[in-house]
C-alpha positions in Angstrom: 0.0 0.0 0.0 1.3 3.4 -1.0 0.5 6.8 0.6 -0.5 9.7 -1.6 2.3 12.2 -0.9 0.2 15.3 -1.6 -2.7 14.2 0.5 -0.5 13.1 3.4 1.4 16.4 3.3 -1.8 18.4 3.3 -3.2 16.5 6.2 0.0 16.9 8.3 0.1 20.6 7.4 -3.5 21.2 8.4 -3.1 19.3 11.7 0.1 21.1 12.7 -1.0 24.6 11.5 -4.4 24.4 13.2 -2.9 22.8 16.3 -0.4 25.6 16.7 -3.2 28.1 16.1 -5.4 26.5 18.7 -2.7 26.1 21.3 -1.8 29.7 21.0 -5.4 30.8 21.6 -5.6 28.3 24.5 -2.6 30.0 26.1 -4.0 33.5 25.4 -7.4 32.7 27.0 -6.1 30.9 30.1 -2.8 32.4 30.8 -2.9 35.7 28.9 -0.4 37.0 26.4 2.4 38.0 28.8 4.9 38.1 25.9 6.8 35.1 27.4 8.7 33.3 24.7 8.8 29.5 24.5 10.6 27.1 22.2 8.3 27.8 19.3 9.1 31.5 19.3 12.7 30.5 18.7 11.9 28.1 15.9 9.3 30.1 14.0 10.3 33.6 13.0 7.6 36.2 13.9 5.6 33.8 16.1 4.5 35.0 19.5 1.8 34.3 22.0 -0.6 36.9 20.6 -3.5 37.1 18.1 -1.2 38.1 15.3 1.3 35.5 16.4 -1.4 32.8 16.1 -1.9 33.6 12.5 1.9 33.6 11.8 2.1 30.3 13.6 -0.8 29.0 11.5 1.2 29.8 8.3 4.4 28.4 9.7 2.6 25.3 10.9 1.0 24.7 7.5 4.4 25.0 5.7 6.3 23.0 8.3 3.7 20.3 8.5 3.4 20.1 4.7 7.1 19.5 4.3 7.3 17.0 7.2 4.2 15.1 5.9 5.7 15.0 2.4 9.0 13.6 3.7 7.1 11.1 5.9 4.9 9.8 3.0 7.9 9.6 0.6 10.0 7.6 3.1 7.0 5.4 3.8 6.5 4.7 0.1 10.3 3.9 -0.3 10.4 1.5 2.6 7.0 -0.1 1.8 8.2 -0.8 -1.7 11.4 -2.4 -0.5 9.8 -4.6 2.1 7.0 -5.6 -0.4 9.7 -6.8 -2.9 11.2 -9.0 -0.2 8.0 -10.6 0.8 
């Protein structure tokens, strides 16, 4: 069985982007946007715990998740083909 690389990449991108967006708003609602940085502010340029930062995080998450999902699906297809040949 092979994975569709584009579909897997899109799914990973949506999950990661929307997840980052949601967790940013969770932090804003329950802890406030005190401007404290976390590891994500160091990884994603322009991201912060703020309403604008959540949109920037959404965009970065879509891009990052898409690339990660494409790599994952491509590697899965490579290894699945190799192990299927052996069986």
